[in-house]
N, C-alpha and C positions, 0 to 999 in steps of 0.2 A: 347569171346564167352557169348551169350547169357545169362544168368540168367532164365529157365522156371519153374511154377509151374503148375497148375491144379484146376478148379473148378467141382465138383459134381454142376449140377444143380438136385435139385428134381424134381420128373418128375409131370408133369402136368403146371408145370413152364415155359416151354422152352420156350411159347410166349411172357409169362411177361418179361423176361429174353432178350429175343432179341429185346423188343420196349424198354428198359428203360437202356440196358447197353449194350457197348461195348469194344473190344480190345483196350488198351490203347499201351504206346512203349510198341514195341515187339525188338527194336534194343538191348536193356541191361538189362532191370529191364520189365518182364512181368506184365502187368497188366491191371484194370478192372477201366472203368471210364464209365460215365455217358452218354447216345447218347442225341446229341443237337434235339431240337424239331423245327419242323419248324413254324416261327411264324403266327399269327393270321391275318386274315386282318385286325384285327382293328390298332395293331402294326404296321404291314406292312405299313398302312396307314400314322399312326405316322410319321417312319421311313423316307417315302417319303417325309412327309410335310418337313422334317428337310435336306434331303438330299441338298448338295450342289448342285450339277446337278437340281433341281429346286429353288431353293432361286440366283442359278447366271445367271440362262439362261434370266432373265430380263435384266441382266447388260448387259451381255455381246449382249445381242437382241440392245443395248443402243448403243455401241460404234461404230464407225467412221470406213466406210470401209479403213482408212487409218490405223487403230487401228489393226484391224481386220487383215488386211494384214501383219501388222508388230509380232503379233500373230502366224500366221499361217506361217511365214519364219523362226522363232526360233524355231516353233514346229518342223519345217521339218529339222530342225539342230538334232534331236532326236529323229528321227520313231513319231514323235505326231502329230497328228493336233493340229490347234490353240486352240480350243476350249477344247479338252482335257488336252494341257498343261496349260492354263488358268484357268481349276478347280484344276488341280494338284497344281500349283503355288501358288493360294489363298487359298487353305486348309492347305496348309504349313505355308503361314502368319498369318492365323489363330493360326494354331500350336504352333507357335512360338512369339503369343499374339502383332501381326503385323496388321496394321489397313491400310485402304486402299488398292490399286492392286500395281502387280510389274511394270514395263516397259521392256517388252519384249524386249532381246537381240540376235543376233544371234552368239554371242559372249559362251554367257554361259545360262545354264537354270535351275533352282527351284536347286535341288542339284549341291554339286562340292565339290572340292577334293578340302584337306588343307592341307598344310605343314607348322607347326610352330614351331621357334626355341628358344629358351631361355636360358639364363645361367643356370648350367653351359655346354648344349650344346655347339655345333661351329660347327653343320649341323645336315644332314641328308641324307641316301640316302636307296627311295625304288624300289625295284625292281620287274621285272612280267615276268617270265620266259614261254618261247615257243619253250619248246624241238617240237619232229616231232608229238610225239601222250600226248594226258594228257587227263585228263577227264576235263569237267565241269559241271555243275549244268543248269539242267534242267527241267522246268515244266512237267508236264504231259499232256497230253491235255484230255481234260474234266474232268478235278478233280479241286477241288478249292483250296487246299493246299500241292496236293503230287509232289513231284519231284524229280527225279533218274539222276544218274550222269551216264554222257554219252561220250562214248573215241573220241576226235575228232585226225583227222589226217591233221596236218596243212603242206601241201603241201608248200614248197617253191623257188621260183626264184626272180630274180634280174627283173626290178628293183622294190626298197623296197620305200614307202613314207610314212613319218610321218612327224605328226602334230600337233600341241596344241594348245588348247585359256588358257592365262597365267596373271596375276596380280602381281607383287613382291611390297613387301614392305621391304626388305631388306637392312642389314645394314653390312658394309664390317668391317673384324676384322683388315684387315693386307693384305700380300701379299700373292696372288694366290684363293680370294674370288669369288666365282661362285654360277651361280643356270643355270644348264643343264637338258634338257628331249633329251637322245640318246638313237639309238641300238647299241649292241656289238653284230655285226655277228661273230660264229665261222667259221673259212674253215679249211680241213686242205690240208694242200701242203708239199708235200717232204720228209713225213712224223713229220709235228709239226702241231701245229696248232698256226693256225692265229687270230687274232683281227683285225678287221677294224668296225671304227663307222660311225655311223650314227647321226650328233647330229646339236640341236635347244640351240640357244645360249639364254634363257629368261630373260639375263640381271639382275640386281639387285632392280632396279626402274623402273618402267614401268608400267603404264594402263593397261585394257583388251587389247589383240590385240593377234592373231593367227597367227602362223607361222611354215612354211613348210619346209621339207628338203627331199631329195632323195638322196639314193645311187644306184647306177648303174653296179658295178662292181665289185668283191673279187677274187681274189687271189684263185683257188684251189676248194675243192668239200665242200660244205657249210653242216655242220654240225647241225645248228638250231643258235637261237638267243634271247639276255636276253635285256629289255628294259629298262631303271634307270631314275628318274627323283630325280635328287640330289640338295643337297645346300653345301657347301663347305664354311668352314672359315666365315662363316657370320651367325646374326640372325635375327627374325623377321617373315615376314609369306607368305605363296605361294601360291596362288588359282588358280586351272587350274580344265579345264572341257574341251568337245569334245574332246578326245584322240583318236587320228587314226594309227593305222600301216598298210599302207594298199597293200597288194602285191598280185599275183596271182586273182583281180577282186574283194578282199574283203577286210575289213578292219577288222582284226585278232585281235584288242585290248578287254583285257576282260573289261567287265563296262567302256564303252566308255564315258558314260555319267556321271559317276562319281555317282554312288547312292551309293555305299558302297564300299567305295574301302580299309576299311579295314575289310572285311570280312572274318572270321574263320573259318574252316568248319569242325563239327565232325562225331561220329559215321559214318556211314555207307559211308560219305562225306569225310572219312578226307584224299582219296586220292585225293582231286580236291585241286588243288593249291591255293591257297589266292590268288583276284584279285591281289592287292600290298603287298608284304613282307618286313618288314624292316630289313635290311643288316647289319645296325650299330647303335642298337637303346642303347639312355642314355638317364638321367634325363633330365627335362627341353625340349626334344623332343617326338614331335607323330604329328600322320597324321588323318586323318578321313575325313565324309563327311561330309557336312553340307548344310542347306540350304543358298542362296544367295540372296536374295530379291530387 
């Protein structure tokens, strides 16, 4: 339960109070904070002059039609225009102290997922839960930074098609080593829960590539499914992007473009499951989103 308090504003100061202050965190500890003021025209002009949109416009205009087409093709993979992807990617390059401009790719764009395994760890499995109903994190339309939990009912019927772009730099530690992306589809049949798998073998050593797999039938009544990315008995790095779990005409993968695969929700969003959660996290293993220029 939130801790609450109150404040008596002296008579005659209400207008000044409303002008300078506003409510802060209302979820756990009630508080008052300074209300941000609008920027002056002079300040706005300075910000505009420094904006990437302004500084990169002539760079974009100077690109050849072939380069613009490559950015447009890459942007279509992550629901962005080529121009917006170029601005986002260049901003991330600057943030990471990298010079120049990236080469656009249809296999990955800007932020990617990374799983890294080092001794004493020998593997890691991360999962994305997909029950029939769950909450997701949605921005409130018309606001700058307000979000709301939204209940999703995920209707599921076969066939289901999964795909992923990946690059693997892994070293086998012995028998049984592998890297997989797969769905575990749970169905009820004659009083038993059956597990049917739709699997993509990512291999241990490969450059960027996109792979697809389809599951068309299972026994019994489908109860739900869980998506997994796992490395077993190997060390090294696995990079991935453009995750798709497509059924009923939609891609149901959460964070498909790997902008923040490790996000954990708190406070009033705690009922929202992680985009990806580890099932066997040990020392030496970690996963996160990172820039890949």
